[in-house]
N, C-alpha and C positions, 0 to 999 in steps of 0.2 A: 381557596378551601385547602388543607392539609391532611395529611393521613400519615399515622406511622405505626409501624410494627418493632416493638422492642422487648425482645425477652430479657429476663433478668440477669444481670451480668454477675459474672464470677471473677475475681481478680481486678483487673484493671478496669475502673468505673467509665461509663460512657452516659451522659447526662443527654438523654433524648430529647427532653424540652427544650432545653437551651440550645441545642444544635439544630432543631427545627426551627426555633426563632432566627437562628444566624442565617439559617439555609432559606427563609423566607425573606429575610430583609436583603440579603445579597442578591438573590434571584430579582427582586424588584428594581434594586438599585442598579443592575447591569441589564434591564430590559430583557430577560431569559425568559420567554413564555413560560417553560415548564422543566423539572429537573427533577430528577431521583437520585438519591443518594444512598449508598449501602456501605457500612463499615464494619469490618471484622475487629471486634475488640473484646478481651475478656472472654476468649472462646466461643463467643457468640455472633451472629451477623444481626445487624440492626438496620431497619430500613426505612428510610424517611422520603417523603414526595412532598412538591409543592408546584402551585401553578398549574396551567392548564397544557393538554396535549394538543389543542388545536384552539387559535385565537377565534376561528370562524365559529366554533360551535361551544367553546366555553367548556368541554367535559374536561374534569378534573383528572391530574396526574395522581394515580394511588401506585403503591410498591409493586403491583403485579404489572403496571404497565411497561411496554417494550418499548425499545429504541434502537436506531442504528448504532451501531458500535464502531463502524468504519474499519481501520488499520488492526483495531485490537484482535481481528479476525487473525491476523497473523500469529498470533501467540497460541491460539488454538491450533491452528495448522501445525505449528512447530512442535505443541505438545503431541499431536498424534505422528509426526514424524519421530520424535524421540521415543515413543512408546513401541513401533514398529522397530527401531533399531535395538531397543533394547530387548527384543524378543528374537533377535538374531534376523530379522528378516531384510535389514538393510545395513549397509557399512556406510556410515558419514563420511569417512574419508574417500569413498570411491566416486569417481567421475559419474555424472549425472548420466551420460550417455551408457553406462554400464547397465542401468536400470531402465533407462528411458531411452531407446536407440534413436527414436523420433527428433529428440531434442537436438537443438541446433543453433548456432549463431553464424552472421555472415563470415566469422574469422574463424575457421577449421582448428587450427592451433589451440583457440581459448574453449573451442568446443569439446576437445579432447580432454581438458584440464579443469574445467568447472567442477567443483565437487558439491556434494549434497550439503556439506557442512558449509561451505562458502556461500550457498544459496541462505541457509539459515542466519547467517551473520552478516548479510549485505555486501559480502567482499568479493561476490564473484563476477562483479563488473555489469550484471544486467540492469536493465532501466527500470524506470517506474511508470513513465507516462506512455503506456501501451494498452489503451482500453477498447480491446478487440471484442465484439460480441459473438461469442460462439454459438449464439442460439438459446433457445430454452431446452433442448434435449439433453440427456444424460450424457452426450459426447461432447458437451461444450467446453470442456478442458482439453480434450484431445484436439477440438478445432482450433482453440487458442494456441495450444503448443505449435500445432502445426503453422500457423500463421505466423507465430514469433521468430521462428527462422530467420526472417529478413531483417530482424530488429536488430540495429547496431549496438554495441556495449558502450555504456559510459565510460569506462575506462579497463585496462587490461586486468583479468582474474589476479587477484591476491594484491594488488598496488594499492588498494585504498577501500574504504567504505563508503558505498553509495547506495543509499535507501532504494530499493528497488520492488515493486510489488510483482512484476513479471516473474521474478523467482520464485513468488510464493505460490503462483499459480502453477508454475511447473513442479513444486513441492507437493501441491494437491493432485496433480497428475501421477506424481509418483505414488501416493497413497491410495490413489484408485487402480493403480496397475498390480500393486502389491497385495490389495484386501480383496479385488475383484468387487468392489462397491463404489458407487460414488462418493464423492467428498463430503455430499450432504449427509448420505447414509452413514460414512465411517464415523462421522462427527458424532451424530446421534447413537450410535450403538458402542462406540469406544469410548465416548466421553459423557455426553449428556445422560445417558439412561444410568450407567454405574454413578454418576454423581448426583442423581435425583434432580437435575436441572429440568424443570417441568416448563420454564420460560424461556428457553433458548431455542431458536429455530433458525434455519438459513434461507428460507424460501418465502415471498411476499403472502402468497397463498396460506403458509402456515402462520404468518404472523396475525391473520384476521381473526384467530381465534382468541385474541387478547387485545386489552386496551393499546392503540399503537400511537406513538407520537407522532405527530406531522411536523413536517419539516418547515421552517421560517427562514425568511429572508429580509434584510433590510438595511439601510444604512445605520453607521455606528452612532450609538447616542438616542436612538428612537426604538421604539416597539417594532419588531419586524412583523412582517404579513405572511400567511400561509404560501409556501413555494407554489408554483403551477405543478409541480409533481413531487410526489413523496421521494422517490429514488429513481435516478435514471439509470443505475449500474447494471450491466448484463449480469447473468447468472453465471458466468465464466469469470468474473472476477470475485466470488466469493471468498476463495481460500486466501486471498489479500485483502479483502475489505468488507463482507457482509456477514457478520452473526448478528441476529436480532435478538435482544436479551434483556432482560429486566437487570436493574442495577443489584438486587440481592442474589441473581443467578451468576452475575459476574463476580461479586464477592465470593461465593461459594465455589467458583472454579478457582479463584484466587486462593482460597482456604486450603484446597488439596495440595498447593505447591506449597504451602506453609507448613502443612502436615506430612511435607516429606512423600506425597504421591498417592496418601490414602484417602478414601472416600469416607463419610462419617460413620458409616456402618463398619469400617475396618476393610473394606475391599481395596485391593491394591490395584490403583488404576495407572501409575509411573513408578518404575524403581526409584527409590532414593538416589541412587548414583545417577540416574537421568535428570531428577530434579536440580540436582547439584551443578549437573554439566549444563543445564541452560542457562544458569547464572555466572557460569565462566566468562570472563572477561576475552572475548576473541578479537576484537578490535578496538581502538581508541578513537575518539570521534573529534574531528577539527570543529564541527559545530556543535559546540556545547549549550546552545541557547535555544535552538527551533523547538524540542522537545526535551529540555533541561537535562540531556543526555552528556553522559562522562564517557561512556563505552557501550559496546553493544556484546551480548552473548549469544546464545544459539535460541532466538526468538525474543528475548526479553531487551529492552532497553535498560541499560545499568545507571545507577545514581551513586555519587559520593557527597552526601550533606556533611561536610566537615567531620569526615571520619565515620560516620554511619551509613551503611550501605543499605541501597534499596533497588527494587526493580519494578518494572511497570511497561505501560505502553500508552499512547496515545491515539485516539481514531477521529476520523472526520468523513462524514457523508455530507450530501447537499443539505446544508442549514443545521444540521446535527453534530454536535461534537463530544467525545467520549475519554474519560481520564481514569487510569487504573494506577495506583500506588501500592507497593507492598514494602513495607519495613519487617525483615525476618527476625531479627534481633527481639523486635517489640510486639512480635506476634499480630502485626495490625497490617490491614488492607483497607483501601478506601477506592471506593468505585463511584464515579459520578458521572450520569447520562443527561444531556441537555438536549434541546429541539430548537436552537436559534439565538440570537441576539450575542452581546458581549460574552460569551460562554467563557473563553480564554481567562477573562477578568474574574468571573465567578469562581472559577477553578482557582485560580492564584490566591484570592482573597481568603478563599474556604480552605483550601488544603495548608496554606501557611499556618494557619490557626489550628487546625485538627491534626496535623502532623505534630506540631510542636509539643500540644497537649497530651496526645497519644502515645507519642515515639521519641519525644525528645529532639525531633529534626527540627532544625534552621534551613529553610528553604533559602536559596539565593534570592537576591534583590532582583527586581525586574530589569530586563536587557534595556540599556539606554546607551547613549553616545558618552563619552568621556567628560567628566566636568570640564577637564584641560584639554583639548584637542590635541591628540599628538602629532608630531611632525611626520607626514609621510612622502613617499615617492611613488606617485600615481602613475606614472609612466609605464612601468612593467604591467600595470593591471589593465590598462585601457586595451579595448578590441573588442573581438567578438567569440563568444562561446556557444558550443552547440553541442544537442545531445538529442536524441530522438524525440521528436514532438515538441522541443523547446530552443528558442534563440536568446541568448542573453547578449546585450550590448552596452560597455561599460563605457562612457563618455564623459564629457565635461558639460555642464549646464552653461548657461548665459554669463554666469557669475565666476564660470571656471572651476566649480566646484564639481566633486564626482556625482554622476548621476547613473542609474540603472533603467535598463529597459527590458522588461521581461514579457516575452512574446510566445503564445503557443502556435506553432506551424503543423504542417503535414494533418496527419490523422487527427492532431488534436486543436486544430485550427479555430473550430467553432466552440472549444470549452469556455474561452473568457477573452474579453479585450484585453490587449496589451496594458501592461502594469507600467508607469512610468514613475520613477521614485528617485529622489536627491538622497545621497547616501552621507553621513555622518561617521567619522571615524572613531572607533572604539580603541583600536590598535592599529599598527601598521599593516595589518591584513584582515583586520575585523571590522565592518561598517553595521551602522544602523539603518535602515532603508525606513522612511516614513510613506505612509499613504497605502499600506496593505490591509488595515482593517485590524479592529481588536480583537475578531474571532481567531485570528492566525497568530498574533503575539499581544503581548501585554499593552506595548505602546509602539512598538519598532518591529520590524522584521530583520533578522540577522541575514547579513551577506558576507560569507568568508571565502577568502582566497587561500589556495594552498599549491604545494608542488607534490606531486606523487612520487612515488619511489622510482619510476622510470623518467624522471624530470618534466612529465606534463603539467603545466600550469593548469588548474581547475579553478570554477567558481562554483561554491556551494550554496544553493538556495533552497530552503525546505528539504536538507539533509542529503540532496541529489548532488552529485560531483559533474559539473557541465564543463568539457575539455576547451580550451583554448584554441581556436582554428585561425585566428588572424590577429 
């Protein structure tokens, strides 16, 4: 069963019927239980839906259904920070400790220098895998920041990009300190309400007002089953990972950025200068494949599609995957929310066609090993890499070929069994790992080796920099 809301377009044409059929076909081909798609084109928001919210109940996805959007929440948090900065309430270049004295890391020197701007661009060195539960109270972010004082850095501030959720939770706490509101309340009053986003919430009890997508888990190539739980993420992770939203509302949020910070009624939500600053490239990305990134701005992932610039973000929760892409020159935005299956393959096939037709974008080919393997010197890459919650071991398999073991440890030890993957070379420092599952990459998971400006060797998996220790 499918549903569509499609206003009459002006300007660029969007054939809702044809794209509904394509969405239906791709969803079934890739064993995705349900998906919702919203497209900004011709100045309008078009909303399509397909499949079911829950394979156990068979309830259909509709355009007003809400999904977990995972890390796309970071863009909402970044937008709030930029609004406060534009109002003169924050200095992006200021050290975090000037606004949040309780912030600290085990490195006193780093603590004194990490700036708000660096947290926005993932260049502050803070880690991602610290899922501390601050409880359900309004003090959950304050408790998280206090606990995070003991968490080691991935790398020294300013030496590299390393994707970090911890930094965005610190940013959420900064929002609370400056506004006197909880992060949830600030998001609602400063973004959701001015933009008329009626199907955007942050707390599970709020989501129950709407048709909610259930998470699904399963083996690649099969229909997944409902997960044992909908979402295990604590409230304290919200600024980095939980906005519960319809695809249409996500597209309307993106349209505000396309419109230079204006709401549909002309209300100024964000100054045009702040909108532009969020898209300014703050850092290049060594791993250009995990989320198709070429660089990072102040919150946004940045893309270069053969000379056509874009921005967006990906998100993942337990069994749910979300994708947002914006092409400003074409005034186009596309949001896709899914609840399981080979969502990455659905995204790749659908967005490749959509963005080509609506914005003239040629997306890169799927990540894969080189047709002719390059000669590599594996010896400098062998050894152990460690960051908070993760140990990576690079070795040779029984045939002498490169192999990686990715293991969660410490507070993250129960998150997942270790991943054991063989590595196939793409370049001398980029490898394709098989066995991670198509929800994470189209066929292969990128593993990238780099050297930081301070000389430290690191291994990038999932955009996180893990330093070599042995």
